[in-house]
C-alpha positions in Angstrom: 93.6 56.6 129.8 96.2 56.2 127.0 99.5 57.9 127.0 100.7 59.9 124.0 104.2 58.8 122.7 106.6 59.8 120.0 105.3 58.9 116.5 107.2 55.9 115.1 106.2 53.1 112.8 104.7 50.9 115.5 103.7 47.9 113.4 104.1 44.5 115.1 104.9 41.9 114.2 106.8 42.5 110.9 108.1 39.8 108.6 111.7 38.8 108.8 113.2 38.4 105.4 116.6 37.8 103.8 117.1 39.9 100.7 119.8 38.8 98.3 121.4 41.0 95.7 124.2 40.9 93.1 126.0 44.1 92.2 127.4 45.1 88.8 130.8 43.4 89.6 129.1 40.0 90.4 129.4 40.3 94.2 126.5 38.8 96.1 125.1 40.1 99.3 122.4 39.2 101.9 120.5 41.8 104.0 118.0 41.1 106.8 115.0 43.3 106.6 111.6 43.6 108.3 110.3 46.8 106.7 108.4 45.1 103.9 104.9 44.4 102.8 102.4 43.3 100.2 101.5 46.1 97.7 99.4 44.6 94.9 97.9 41.3 93.8 97.8 41.8 90.0 100.6 42.2 89.1 102.0 40.7 92.3 104.0 43.4 94.0 105.7 43.9 97.3 107.4 46.9 99.0 110.8 46.9 100.7 112.0 50.0 102.6 115.8 50.5 103.0 117.9 53.1 104.7 119.8 55.0 102.0 123.1 54.5 103.9 122.9 50.7 103.5 125.2 48.9 101.1 122.3 46.9 99.5 120.4 50.2 98.9 123.1 51.2 96.3 123.0 47.8 94.7 119.2 47.6 94.4 119.1 51.2 93.1 121.7 50.3 90.4 120.4 46.8 89.4 116.7 47.4 90.0 116.3 43.8 91.2 116.6 41.6 94.3 115.4 38.3 95.8 113.3 38.0 98.9 114.1 34.8 100.7 111.8 33.7 103.5 113.9 32.1 106.2 112.8 29.6 108.9 113.3 29.8 112.6 116.2 27.4 112.2 118.1 30.1 110.2 118.1 32.6 113.1 121.9 32.7 113.1 122.0 33.7 109.4 119.2 36.3 110.0 121.2 37.8 112.9 124.5 37.9 111.0 123.0 39.3 107.8 121.3 42.0 109.9 124.4 43.1 111.8 127.2 42.7 109.2 127.8 44.8 106.1 128.9 43.4 102.7 131.7 45.9 102.9 133.1 43.8 105.8 132.4 40.2 104.7 131.0 37.7 102.2 127.9 36.6 104.1 127.2 33.6 101.8 130.7 32.2 102.5 130.7 33.2 106.2 127.4 31.3 106.7 128.0 28.4 104.3 124.8 29.2 102.5 124.3 27.7 99.0 123.3 29.9 96.1 120.6 28.7 93.8 120.4 30.1 90.2 117.5 32.5 89.5 115.2 32.1 86.6 114.7 35.8 85.6 117.1 38.1 87.4 120.8 37.9 88.2 120.7 37.9 92.1 121.0 34.5 93.6 118.4 32.7 95.6 119.3 31.3 99.1 118.9 27.6 98.6 118.2 26.9 102.3 115.2 29.2 102.4 111.9 27.4 101.6 110.5 30.3 99.5 112.3 32.7 97.2 110.7 35.6 95.3 112.6 37.1 92.4 111.7 40.8 92.2 112.2 43.6 89.7 111.9 47.2 91.0 109.1 49.1 89.3 109.1 52.3 91.4 111.3 53.9 93.9 109.8 56.4 96.3 112.2 58.6 98.4 110.7 59.0 101.8 113.4 60.6 104.0 115.8 58.3 105.8 114.6 55.4 103.7 113.6 54.7 100.1 110.6 52.5 99.4 111.2 50.0 96.6 108.0 48.8 94.9 108.9 45.6 93.2 107.0 43.1 91.0 107.4 39.4 91.9 108.5 37.9 88.5 109.1 34.3 89.7 108.4 32.3 92.9 110.5 29.3 93.9 109.1 27.0 96.7 110.4 23.8 98.2 108.1 20.8 97.8 107.7 20.6 101.6 105.9 23.9 101.8 103.4 23.3 99.0 99.9 21.9 99.2 98.7 19.3 96.7 97.2 22.1 94.6 100.6 23.8 94.2 99.8 26.7 96.5 101.9 27.6 99.6 100.9 25.7 102.7 101.0 28.3 105.5 101.0 25.5 108.1 104.2 24.0 106.7 106.1 27.3 107.2 108.3 27.9 110.2 108.7 31.7 109.8 110.1 34.4 112.0 108.7 37.8 112.7 110.2 40.9 114.4 108.6 42.5 117.4 109.7 45.8 118.8 113.1 44.6 119.9 113.4 40.9 119.3 112.7 38.0 116.9 109.4 36.1 117.3 108.6 32.7 116.1 105.4 32.5 114.2 103.3 29.7 115.8 99.9 28.4 115.0 97.3 27.2 117.6 96.5 23.5 117.6 93.0 24.0 116.4 92.9 26.9 113.9 89.7 28.3 112.6 89.8 28.8 108.9 88.7 32.2 107.7 87.1 32.5 104.3 89.4 34.0 101.7 88.3 37.5 100.7 91.2 38.7 98.6 
């Protein structure tokens, strides 16, 4: 018999992402998020859900752009610091010694150490309650050569990503022998 519990967004695992922004005064910030997902293939769009009280929420609302940087498990310290420190308190790029890489389309910087960076422009903002849902179009993708296959696509097996469980980080691992599922999308 199953027990009924309080309704909450019980989705596990969730991606762990570093979102970088630049405000109107040229100040850069990094925020750790896990409330994000794929929204559309054509045009390529993702969703990011942010609490309205967060510093980065105001920046994204004003600039209508951000970068999603996909960190590796080796960047767990940066992920933790960016998830527990506000831009109001410190410059996270400087505190972590992270390098900024110039974007191609938007103003917000890419995190050079992350293997994949998605430049995003907000197309819709949906107020939901405690959070707003930003629906953003991916306008440029940057990927390090080490995570690309010969055909130029992302090689999932080369990524060393993190996920978020209910209360802790999880490392995404792959079994030694992985069955390949046909692509339906």
